[in-house]
N, C-alpha and C positions, 0 to 999 in steps of 0.2 A: 504492502500500500502505500502509494507516494507522502510524501511530508517536507515541510517549510522546511528550505537550509535556517542552521544558526549563523553559520558562516562565508558565505557567497549570494550574493544579490545584483539583479539586471547591472548592467552595464548602461541604460539608458533610465527605465524605471527605480533603480535603485529599491526596488522592494525583494523580498527573499525568493531567492529559485527555489523551483520544485527540485527536490530529492528522490531519485528513481534507486535502488540497489541494486538491480540488474538492467543489462540492453534491452532483452525483452520487454520488460516493463516499462521505460523508456522508449520503445518503440512501438508498447501499445497508447504511451500518452502523443505518440505523435498521432498514428491515426486518431484517436479522441479528435485532437486539435484539427486536422483537416477536417474530416464532418463538421463537428462542431460550429468552428469560426473558420473554412476555407484556409487555414495555415500550412503555407510548406514550413515544417519545421525537422527541423537534426537531432539525432541524440548526439551526446558527446562524455569522454568520461573526464569529469574534474581532476585536475593533478593537485587540486587544493583539499577537497573535503574525500576524493576518492569515491565520490559516489556518480551516478549517471544525471546531466540537466539533458535540458534542449535546449535550441537555439535557433535563429530562422537560416535558414539554407546561407541568403546570401552575408550573414557574419562570421558563419563556420567558415576556419581555416584549420588543416589539420596539422598538428603540431607531436610533438611526442619528449618527456622527459629527457634531459639529454643525462646519459651514462657515468659523466665527463665534468661536466663545467654546473657551480654552481651561480646563482647572483649573489646579490648584494645582503639579501633576504635568509642567505644558506640553501634555499630551497634549489633542485634542479629546475636547468635553465631550458626554457620550450627550445624545442629543435622541429626544422624544418625543413623538407627530405626537399622542396624546388623553391628556385628564385621564385616561382610566382605566389607562392602560398607566403613567404616571409613578407612580399612588398604586400601582399593585399591582407596581413596583419596587420601593417606598416601604417595602409592607408586609415583601416577603421582605427586602431590609436589614434592619430594625429586627428581623427576627424571626429572621435567620440571622447576622447581624454587632451585633446591640444595639446601632446610631447612632437620635441622633435627627435627621431630614432634615426638610427640606420641599422643595414642589415651587412654582415658580417659572415664570412667563412669559420666553424668551428674546426677546430685541429683534427677534431677527430671524425670529424665528418657530416655534412649538411650545413646547416645556417640557423645564426643566431640574428636578434633584435639587440640593439645598444644605444642609452642614450649618448656615451661621449666619440 
């Protein structure tokens, strides 16, 4: 049964995100949203709370936790497998959070984003 997150909030709404314990449960949530609201959303595994959330399709960028690199907060950095995915996330963050970032190659493969 989905619950509201205590740690994760929507980038735009700032409301608690719905947490799903499995990808199957999250996919059921996407089917409900499509039927009920006509919304095309996709599930993603959150690297912060390790639960599944839903995101509008146009905001989704596939990233993986890097096994070698950590950010200033001590958590694994997001690793993007393509320039397109990294550039898409960079543009979303610029538009929604007004931050200036750049893409750089990870020495262990893939790409990261940085403020410096």
